[in-house]
C-alpha positions as YAML, in Angstrom:
chain: A
units: angstrom
residues:
- id: 1
  name: UNK
  ca: [79.65, 103.46, 74.70]
- id: 2
  name: UNK
  ca: [82.85, 104.17, 72.79]
- id: 3
  name: UNK
  ca: [84.79, 107.40, 72.52]
- id: 4
  name: UNK
  ca: [87.26, 108.54, 69.90]
- id: 5
  name: UNK
  ca: [89.20, 110.44, 72.53]
- id: 6
  name: UNK
  ca: [89.51, 107.37, 74.75]
- id: 7
  name: UNK
  ca: [90.66, 105.18, 71.85]
- id: 8
  name: UNK
  ca: [93.31, 107.75, 70.91]
- id: 9
  name: UNK
  ca: [94.47, 107.89, 74.51]
- id: 10
  name: UNK
  ca: [94.77, 104.10, 74.74]
- id: 11
  name: UNK
  ca: [96.68, 104.09, 71.45]
- id: 12
  name: UNK
  ca: [98.98, 106.76, 72.91]
- id: 13
  name: UNK
  ca: [99.60, 104.56, 75.96]
- id: 14
  name: UNK
  ca: [100.44, 101.64, 73.67]
- id: 15
  name: UNK
  ca: [102.71, 103.40, 71.19]
- id: 16
  name: UNK
  ca: [104.26, 106.26, 73.13]
- id: 17
  name: UNK
  ca: [104.49, 104.77, 76.61]
- id: 18
  name: UNK
  ca: [104.68, 101.08, 75.75]
- id: 19
  name: UNK
  ca: [102.45, 99.91, 78.58]
- id: 20
  name: UNK
  ca: [102.02, 96.17, 79.09]
- id: 21
  name: UNK
  ca: [98.93, 94.43, 77.74]
- id: 22
  name: UNK
  ca: [97.50, 93.74, 81.20]
- id: 23
  name: UNK
  ca: [97.98, 97.37, 82.23]
- id: 24
  name: UNK
  ca: [96.22, 98.58, 79.08]
- id: 25
  name: UNK
  ca: [93.35, 96.16, 79.74]
- id: 26
  name: UNK
  ca: [92.99, 97.65, 83.23]
- id: 27
  name: UNK
  ca: [92.92, 101.20, 81.79]
- id: 28
  name: UNK
  ca: [90.29, 100.16, 79.27]
- id: 29
  name: UNK
  ca: [88.05, 98.62, 81.97]
- id: 30
  name: UNK
  ca: [88.34, 101.68, 84.21]
- id: 31
  name: UNK
  ca: [87.62, 104.11, 81.39]
- id: 32
  name: UNK
  ca: [84.63, 102.00, 80.34]
- id: 33
  name: UNK
  ca: [83.13, 102.68, 83.78]
- id: 34
  name: UNK
  ca: [83.69, 106.39, 83.15]
- id: 35
  name: UNK
  ca: [82.16, 106.33, 79.66]
- id: 36
  name: UNK
  ca: [79.09, 104.43, 80.86]
- id: 37
  name: UNK
  ca: [78.57, 107.03, 83.58]
- id: 38
  name: UNK
  ca: [78.97, 109.89, 81.08]
- id: 39
  name: UNK
  ca: [76.30, 108.35, 78.87]
- id: 40
  name: UNK
  ca: [73.92, 107.76, 81.80]
- id: 41
  name: UNK
  ca: [74.47, 111.35, 83.00]
- id: 42
  name: UNK
  ca: [73.72, 112.71, 79.52]
- id: 43
  name: UNK
  ca: [77.18, 114.24, 79.13]
- id: 44
  name: UNK
  ca: [78.30, 112.30, 76.10]
- id: 45
  name: UNK
  ca: [81.97, 112.69, 75.24]
- id: 46
  name: UNK
  ca: [84.73, 113.35, 77.87]
- id: 47
  name: UNK
  ca: [85.52, 116.63, 76.09]
- id: 48
  name: UNK
  ca: [82.30, 118.11, 77.50]
- id: 49
  name: UNK
  ca: [83.12, 117.36, 81.14]
- id: 50
  name: UNK
  ca: [83.83, 120.04, 83.77]
- id: 51
  name: UNK
  ca: [85.26, 119.87, 87.31]
- id: 52
  name: UNK
  ca: [81.80, 119.63, 88.89]
- id: 53
  name: UNK
  ca: [80.95, 116.66, 86.69]
- id: 54
  name: UNK
  ca: [84.08, 114.86, 87.86]
- id: 55
  name: UNK
  ca: [83.15, 115.53, 91.50]
- id: 56
  name: UNK
  ca: [79.77, 113.94, 90.78]
- id: 57
  name: UNK
  ca: [81.53, 110.96, 89.19]
- id: 58
  name: UNK
  ca: [83.63, 110.42, 92.33]
- id: 59
  name: UNK
  ca: [80.45, 110.49, 94.44]
- id: 60
  name: UNK
  ca: [78.86, 107.98, 92.07]
- id: 61
  name: UNK
  ca: [81.77, 105.55, 92.39]
- id: 62
  name: UNK
  ca: [81.71, 105.55, 96.18]
- id: 63
  name: UNK
  ca: [78.01, 105.89, 96.96]
- id: 64
  name: UNK
  ca: [75.66, 105.34, 94.02]
- id: 65
  name: UNK
  ca: [77.31, 102.62, 91.96]
- id: 66
  name: UNK
  ca: [76.17, 99.09, 92.72]
- id: 67
  name: UNK
  ca: [78.23, 97.75, 94.27]
- id: 68
  name: UNK
  ca: [80.19, 100.86, 95.33]
- id: 69
  name: UNK
  ca: [83.91, 100.67, 94.68]
- id: 70
  name: UNK
  ca: [86.47, 100.40, 97.45]
- id: 71
  name: UNK
  ca: [88.64, 103.46, 98.05]
- id: 72
  name: UNK
  ca: [91.65, 101.79, 96.43]
- id: 73
  name: UNK
  ca: [89.57, 100.97, 93.31]
- id: 74
  name: UNK
  ca: [88.23, 104.54, 93.13]
- id: 75
  name: UNK
  ca: [91.81, 105.84, 93.25]
- id: 76
  name: UNK
  ca: [92.76, 103.51, 90.38]
- id: 77
  name: UNK
  ca: [89.79, 104.59, 88.19]
- id: 78
  name: UNK
  ca: [90.48, 108.27, 88.84]
- id: 79
  name: UNK
  ca: [94.11, 107.78, 87.86]
- id: 80
  name: UNK
  ca: [92.95, 106.57, 84.44]
- id: 81
  name: UNK
  ca: [90.42, 109.42, 84.14]
- id: 82
  name: UNK
  ca: [93.02, 112.07, 85.05]
- id: 83
  name: UNK
  ca: [95.41, 110.62, 82.50]
- id: 84
  name: UNK
  ca: [92.71, 110.79, 79.83]
- id: 85
  name: UNK
  ca: [91.82, 114.42, 80.49]
- id: 86
  name: UNK
  ca: [95.48, 115.46, 80.67]
- id: 87
  name: UNK
  ca: [96.00, 113.83, 77.27]
- id: 88
  name: UNK
  ca: [92.94, 115.57, 75.75]
- id: 89
  name: UNK
  ca: [94.18, 118.95, 77.01]
- id: 90
  name: UNK
  ca: [97.72, 118.37, 75.71]
- id: 91
  name: UNK
  ca: [96.34, 117.37, 72.31]
- id: 92
  name: UNK
  ca: [94.26, 120.56, 72.15]
- id: 93
  name: UNK
  ca: [90.95, 118.72, 72.17]
- id: 94
  name: UNK
  ca: [89.90, 120.65, 75.30]
- id: 95
  name: UNK
  ca: [90.80, 124.18, 76.36]
- id: 96
  name: UNK
  ca: [91.77, 123.08, 79.87]
- id: 97
  name: UNK
  ca: [92.17, 119.96, 81.98]
- id: 98
  name: UNK
  ca: [89.05, 119.66, 84.22]
- id: 99
  name: UNK
  ca: [90.75, 116.95, 86.31]
- id: 100
  name: UNK
  ca: [93.72, 119.14, 87.27]
- id: 101
  name: UNK
  ca: [92.44, 119.69, 90.82]
- id: 102
  name: UNK
  ca: [90.77, 116.30, 91.15]
- id: 103
  name: UNK
  ca: [92.06, 114.44, 94.20]
- id: 104
  name: UNK
  ca: [91.41, 110.77, 94.86]
- id: 105
  name: UNK
  ca: [89.92, 109.81, 98.23]
- id: 106
  name: UNK
  ca: [92.47, 109.11, 100.93]
- id: 107
  name: UNK
  ca: [93.37, 105.47, 101.23]
- id: 108
  name: UNK
  ca: [92.68, 104.06, 104.69]
- id: 109
  name: UNK
  ca: [95.74, 103.59, 106.88]
- id: 110
  name: UNK
  ca: [96.53, 99.90, 107.06]
- id: 111
  name: UNK
  ca: [97.59, 99.26, 110.62]
- id: 112
  name: UNK
  ca: [100.24, 96.60, 111.11]
- id: 113
  name: UNK
  ca: [98.91, 93.40, 112.60]
- id: 114
  name: UNK
  ca: [100.54, 92.62, 115.92]
- id: 115
  name: UNK
  ca: [99.66, 89.81, 118.30]
- id: 116
  name: UNK
  ca: [99.67, 90.00, 122.11]
- id: 117
  name: UNK
  ca: [102.79, 89.08, 124.08]
- id: 118
  name: UNK
  ca: [100.99, 86.01, 125.42]
- id: 119
  name: UNK
  ca: [100.48, 84.67, 121.89]
- id: 120
  name: UNK
  ca: [104.11, 85.31, 120.95]
- id: 121
  name: UNK
  ca: [105.15, 83.32, 124.03]
- id: 122
  name: UNK
  ca: [102.72, 80.51, 123.20]
- id: 123
  name: UNK
  ca: [104.07, 80.25, 119.65]
- id: 124
  name: UNK
  ca: [107.69, 80.09, 120.81]
- id: 125
  name: UNK
  ca: [106.81, 77.50, 123.46]
- id: 126
  name: UNK
  ca: [105.01, 75.40, 120.84]
- id: 127
  name: UNK
  ca: [108.18, 75.37, 118.72]
- id: 128
  name: UNK
  ca: [109.91, 73.39, 121.48]
- id: 129
  name: UNK
  ca: [107.82, 70.32, 120.65]
- id: 130
  name: UNK
  ca: [109.37, 67.59, 118.50]
- id: 131
  name: UNK
  ca: [112.87, 66.55, 117.44]
- id: 132
  name: UNK
  ca: [115.37, 68.34, 119.69]
- id: 133
  name: UNK
  ca: [117.75, 69.39, 116.91]
- id: 134
  name: UNK
  ca: [114.97, 71.04, 114.91]
- id: 135
  name: UNK
  ca: [113.19, 72.39, 117.99]
- id: 136
  name: UNK
  ca: [116.34, 74.14, 119.24]
- id: 137
  name: UNK
  ca: [116.77, 75.78, 115.86]
- id: 138
  name: UNK
  ca: [113.13, 76.83, 115.59]
- id: 139
  name: UNK
  ca: [113.06, 78.36, 119.07]
- id: 140
  name: UNK
  ca: [116.30, 80.27, 118.39]
- id: 141
  name: UNK
  ca: [114.90, 81.51, 115.08]
- id: 142
  name: UNK
  ca: [111.59, 82.71, 116.53]
- id: 143
  name: UNK
  ca: [113.23, 84.25, 119.58]
- id: 144
  name: UNK
  ca: [115.59, 86.19, 117.31]
- id: 145
  name: UNK
  ca: [112.76, 87.43, 115.07]
- id: 146
  name: UNK
  ca: [110.85, 88.75, 118.06]
- id: 147
  name: UNK
  ca: [113.93, 90.03, 119.92]
- id: 148
  name: UNK
  ca: [115.26, 92.09, 117.00]
- id: 149
  name: UNK
  ca: [112.31, 92.87, 114.71]
- id: 150
  name: UNK
  ca: [114.35, 91.45, 111.84]
- id: 151
  name: UNK
  ca: [112.75, 91.03, 108.43]
- id: 152
  name: UNK
  ca: [112.62, 87.40, 107.31]
- id: 153
  name: UNK
  ca: [115.13, 88.19, 104.55]
- id: 154
  name: UNK
  ca: [117.48, 89.65, 107.15]
- id: 155
  name: UNK
  ca: [117.17, 86.60, 109.40]
- id: 156
  name: UNK
  ca: [117.84, 84.11, 106.61]
- id: 157
  name: UNK
  ca: [120.83, 86.17, 105.41]
- id: 158
  name: UNK
  ca: [122.51, 86.03, 108.82]
- id: 159
  name: UNK
  ca: [125.88, 84.31, 109.16]
- id: 160
  name: UNK
  ca: [127.31, 83.04, 112.41]
- id: 161
  name: UNK
  ca: [129.83, 85.90, 112.37]
- id: 162
  name: UNK
  ca: [126.95, 88.41, 112.40]
- id: 163
  name: UNK
  ca: [126.44, 87.55, 116.06]
- id: 164
  name: UNK
  ca: [128.86, 90.32, 116.97]
- id: 165
  name: UNK
  ca: [128.60, 89.49, 120.65]
- id: 166
  name: UNK
  ca: [126.33, 87.41, 122.84]
- id: 167
  name: UNK
  ca: [123.89, 90.32, 123.15]
- id: 168
  name: UNK
  ca: [124.29, 92.06, 119.76]
- id: 169
  name: UNK
  ca: [123.50, 91.05, 116.17]
- id: 170
  name: UNK
  ca: [124.40, 92.77, 112.89]
- id: 171
  name: UNK
  ca: [121.51, 92.93, 110.40]
- id: 172
  name: UNK
  ca: [121.77, 93.85, 106.73]
- id: 173
  name: UNK
  ca: [118.64, 95.65, 105.56]
- id: 174
  name: UNK
  ca: [117.31, 97.10, 102.33]
- id: 175
  name: UNK
  ca: [119.88, 98.60, 100.00]
- id: 176
  name: UNK
  ca: [122.70, 96.90, 101.88]
- id: 177
  name: UNK
  ca: [122.25, 99.12, 104.92]
- id: 178
  name: UNK
  ca: [123.67, 97.74, 108.14]
- id: 179
  name: UNK
  ca: [122.44, 98.14, 111.69]
- id: 180
  name: UNK
  ca: [123.40, 96.78, 115.08]
- id: 181
  name: UNK
  ca: [120.51, 95.50, 117.19]
- id: 182
  name: UNK
  ca: [120.57, 94.29, 120.80]
- id: 183
  name: UNK
  ca: [119.51, 90.71, 121.55]
- id: 184
  name: UNK
  ca: [117.52, 90.03, 124.72]
- id: 185
  name: UNK
  ca: [118.32, 87.34, 127.26]
- id: 186
  name: UNK
  ca: [115.69, 84.85, 126.04]
- id: 187
  name: UNK
  ca: [117.06, 84.99, 122.49]
- id: 188
  name: UNK
  ca: [120.64, 84.86, 123.81]
- id: 189
  name: UNK
  ca: [119.93, 81.62, 125.66]
- id: 190
  name: UNK
  ca: [118.07, 80.11, 122.71]
- id: 191
  name: UNK
  ca: [120.85, 81.00, 120.26]
- id: 192
  name: UNK
  ca: [123.49, 79.63, 122.62]
- id: 193
  name: UNK
  ca: [121.69, 76.28, 122.90]
- id: 194
  name: UNK
  ca: [121.19, 76.10, 119.12]
- id: 195
  name: UNK
  ca: [124.83, 76.89, 118.31]
- id: 196
  name: UNK
  ca: [126.18, 74.32, 120.76]
- id: 197
  name: UNK
  ca: [123.71, 71.43, 120.45]
- id: 198
  name: UNK
  ca: [121.87, 71.78, 117.14]
- id: 199
  name: UNK
  ca: [123.75, 73.66, 114.46]
- id: 200
  name: UNK
  ca: [126.78, 71.30, 114.43]
- id: 201
  name: UNK
  ca: [124.42, 68.38, 113.76]
- id: 202
  name: UNK
  ca: [122.66, 70.20, 110.91]
- id: 203
  name: UNK
  ca: [125.95, 71.48, 109.49]
- id: 204
  name: UNK
  ca: [127.34, 67.94, 109.27]
- id: 205
  name: UNK
  ca: [124.49, 67.04, 106.91]
- id: 206
  name: UNK
  ca: [125.60, 69.49, 104.22]
- id: 207
  name: UNK
  ca: [128.60, 71.34, 102.85]
- id: 208
  name: UNK
  ca: [130.30, 74.00, 104.93]
- id: 209
  name: UNK
  ca: [128.29, 77.23, 105.05]
- id: 210
  name: UNK
  ca: [128.59, 80.31, 107.26]
- id: 211
  name: UNK
  ca: [124.78, 80.61, 107.47]
- id: 212
  name: UNK
  ca: [123.42, 80.94, 110.98]
- id: 213
  name: UNK
  ca: [120.12, 79.12, 110.47]
- id: 214
  name: UNK
  ca: [120.34, 75.80, 108.66]
- id: 215
  name: UNK
  ca: [117.70, 73.53, 107.20]
- id: 216
  name: UNK
  ca: [117.47, 69.77, 107.70]
- id: 217
  name: UNK
  ca: [119.99, 69.20, 104.87]
- id: 218
  name: UNK
  ca: [122.55, 71.57, 106.30]
- id: 219
  name: UNK
  ca: [121.88, 74.43, 103.87]
- id: 220
  name: UNK
  ca: [120.87, 78.01, 104.59]
- id: 221
  name: UNK
  ca: [117.18, 78.23, 105.47]
- id: 222
  name: UNK
  ca: [114.89, 79.84, 102.90]
- id: 223
  name: UNK
  ca: [112.24, 82.44, 103.65]
- id: 224
  name: UNK
  ca: [109.59, 79.86, 102.84]
- id: 225
  name: UNK
  ca: [111.10, 77.48, 105.42]
- id: 226
  name: UNK
  ca: [110.98, 80.22, 108.08]
- id: 227
  name: UNK
  ca: [107.36, 80.93, 107.21]
- id: 228
  name: UNK
  ca: [106.55, 77.23, 107.60]
- id: 229
  name: UNK
  ca: [108.27, 77.02, 110.99]
- id: 230
  name: UNK
  ca: [106.12, 79.89, 112.23]
- id: 231
  name: UNK
  ca: [102.93, 78.47, 110.73]
- id: 232
  name: UNK
  ca: [103.50, 75.09, 112.34]
- id: 233
  name: UNK
  ca: [104.26, 76.61, 115.76]
- id: 234
  name: UNK
  ca: [101.25, 78.94, 115.59]
- id: 235
  name: UNK
  ca: [99.01, 76.01, 114.66]
- id: 236
  name: UNK
  ca: [100.27, 73.94, 117.60]
- id: 237
  name: UNK
  ca: [99.79, 76.95, 119.90]
- id: 238
  name: UNK
  ca: [96.21, 77.29, 118.57]
- id: 239
  name: UNK
  ca: [96.76, 80.94, 117.71]
- id: 240
  name: UNK
  ca: [93.81, 81.78, 115.49]
- id: 241
  name: UNK
  ca: [95.25, 85.00, 114.05]
- id: 242
  name: UNK
  ca: [97.03, 84.87, 110.70]
- id: 243
  name: UNK
  ca: [100.72, 84.85, 111.62]
- id: 244
  name: UNK
  ca: [103.75, 85.44, 109.41]
- id: 245
  name: UNK
  ca: [107.39, 86.39, 110.05]
- id: 246
  name: UNK
  ca: [106.33, 90.00, 109.52]
- id: 247
  name: UNK
  ca: [103.83, 89.58, 112.35]
- id: 248
  name: UNK
  ca: [106.77, 89.07, 114.69]
- id: 249
  name: UNK
  ca: [108.34, 92.28, 113.37]
- id: 250
  name: UNK
  ca: [105.10, 94.21, 113.87]
- id: 251
  name: UNK
  ca: [104.70, 92.77, 117.35]
- id: 252
  name: UNK
  ca: [108.28, 93.70, 118.23]
- id: 253
  name: UNK
  ca: [107.67, 97.35, 117.31]
- id: 254
  name: UNK
  ca: [104.20, 97.60, 118.83]
- id: 255
  name: UNK
  ca: [105.25, 96.04, 122.14]
- id: 256
  name: UNK
  ca: [108.31, 98.30, 122.40]
- id: 257
  name: UNK
  ca: [106.22, 101.44, 121.91]
- id: 258
  name: UNK
  ca: [103.56, 100.20, 124.33]
- id: 259
  name: UNK
  ca: [106.34, 99.70, 126.86]
- id: 260
  name: UNK
  ca: [107.44, 103.34, 126.53]
- id: 261
  name: UNK
  ca: [110.23, 103.14, 123.93]
- id: 262
  name: UNK
  ca: [110.90, 106.33, 121.94]
- id: 263
  name: UNK
  ca: [109.66, 106.14, 118.35]
- id: 264
  name: UNK
  ca: [113.07, 107.18, 116.99]
- id: 265
  name: UNK
  ca: [114.75, 104.34, 118.88]
- id: 266
  name: UNK
  ca: [112.26, 101.91, 117.36]
- id: 267
  name: UNK
  ca: [112.95, 103.49, 113.95]
- id: 268
  name: UNK
  ca: [116.65, 102.69, 114.32]
- id: 269
  name: UNK
  ca: [115.97, 99.15, 115.50]
- id: 270
  name: UNK
  ca: [113.62, 98.45, 112.58]
- id: 271
  name: UNK
  ca: [115.95, 100.03, 110.03]
- id: 272
  name: UNK
  ca: [113.36, 102.47, 108.71]
- id: 273
  name: UNK
  ca: [114.79, 105.31, 106.63]
- id: 274
  name: UNK
  ca: [112.04, 107.67, 107.79]
- id: 275
  name: UNK
  ca: [110.43, 108.03, 111.20]
- id: 276
  name: UNK
  ca: [107.10, 108.52, 109.40]
- id: 277
  name: UNK
  ca: [107.14, 104.82, 108.51]
- id: 278
  name: UNK
  ca: [107.63, 103.89, 112.17]
- id: 279
  name: UNK
  ca: [104.95, 106.27, 113.43]
- id: 280
  name: UNK
  ca: [102.20, 104.07, 112.03]
- id: 281
  name: UNK
  ca: [102.88, 101.76, 115.00]
- id: 282
  name: UNK
  ca: [101.91, 104.56, 117.38]
- id: 283
  name: UNK
  ca: [98.40, 104.33, 115.89]
- id: 284
  name: UNK
  ca: [98.25, 100.69, 116.92]
- id: 285
  name: UNK
  ca: [99.28, 101.59, 120.47]
- id: 286
  name: UNK
  ca: [96.72, 104.42, 120.60]
- id: 287
  name: UNK
  ca: [93.99, 102.02, 119.44]
- id: 288
  name: UNK
  ca: [94.93, 99.59, 122.20]
- id: 289
  name: UNK
  ca: [94.84, 102.34, 124.82]
- id: 290
  name: UNK
  ca: [91.46, 103.52, 123.56]
- id: 291
  name: UNK
  ca: [90.10, 99.97, 123.74]
- id: 292
  name: UNK
  ca: [91.33, 99.49, 127.30]
- id: 293
  name: UNK
  ca: [89.95, 102.90, 128.31]
- id: 294
  name: UNK
  ca: [86.52, 102.09, 126.89]
- id: 295
  name: UNK
  ca: [86.40, 98.82, 128.79]
- id: 296
  name: UNK
  ca: [87.78, 100.11, 132.08]
- id: 297
  name: UNK
  ca: [86.46, 103.65, 132.58]
- id: 298
  name: UNK
  ca: [82.99, 103.85, 134.17]
- id: 299
  name: UNK
  ca: [81.94, 106.82, 132.02]
- id: 300
  name: UNK
  ca: [83.61, 105.80, 128.78]
- id: 301
  name: UNK
  ca: [80.54, 104.13, 127.31]
...
C-alpha cells in the first residue's frame, strides 16, 4: 500500500530536514509496516486514524504481529508514526494530531553486567602467566581498572604523573572533567612492581613518552590493546562470561554498593554527572539479594 501523505512526509524529511539516505530508508520501512496494518484494519489512509486506532496498532506490534517486535523496535516505529501524524496536522491535512498523547512502551532497564569477585581475582591471577615484563604490566593495568572503576579511555590516557601519590590517581573523564580516586593496596603493589621492573624495559623500546601503560614497542597502549589483555586473561582463567574493560568498571561499582558504600560516593568515584546514572547499580545489588534470599530462606519458594 502507498499513501500520498506518507510520500509527502518522506519528501519533507529529505528536503527540509536533510536526513541521511539510511535514515530515510529506515523511516520508509517503519511506515510501510504502519500502512500495511491500516489496510488490513480497513482504515485506509493515515488521515482517517484516531487515538484508539493508534492504541490498537501498538497492541498489534507487540502481541499480534508475527513475529512481534521488540520494545526498542516498537519505539522506533512509533517515532516514525508520530512524526507522520504531526506533519499531517501541521500541513492542515488533519484537524488534529491523533498521536499527540501516544507514548511508546517503556524500554527495559539494561542492568550493567558485573562478574563476581572470585572471577575478577581469577582474571588478574591469570594475567601473571607469561613473560614477566608484560605480565607485570597486565596485572597493574587490570588491578587499576578494578581498583578505580576507570573507563578504558581514562586508563589509556593516564600519564605517570597522574599517580598523584602511591594511593591516589587522577583520572580525566568525559568533557575533560577531572576526579581524584583512591587506589587500593593490591593495585598499589602491582603498579609499584610495574613502574620499577617493567615500564623502564618497555620505555627503552620506544621514544620517550609520559604514558603510564606502554605497549611492547614502548608506545602508549591503545584501547584495543587493553581489551585484548583482558580477553586473554579471562580466557586463561576460563571465565565463561563475556568480559570487557567496562565489565571491570561495572564490577567495581556493584561490589562497592554490595559492600555498603553510599551511592553518592560511588557516583563521585565513577565520575557520573547525575546520581540517577549510578542508581542503576543498586538494581543489580537488589537482584543479587533477592536471588540469595530465594535460595536461603525456607519459605521463600
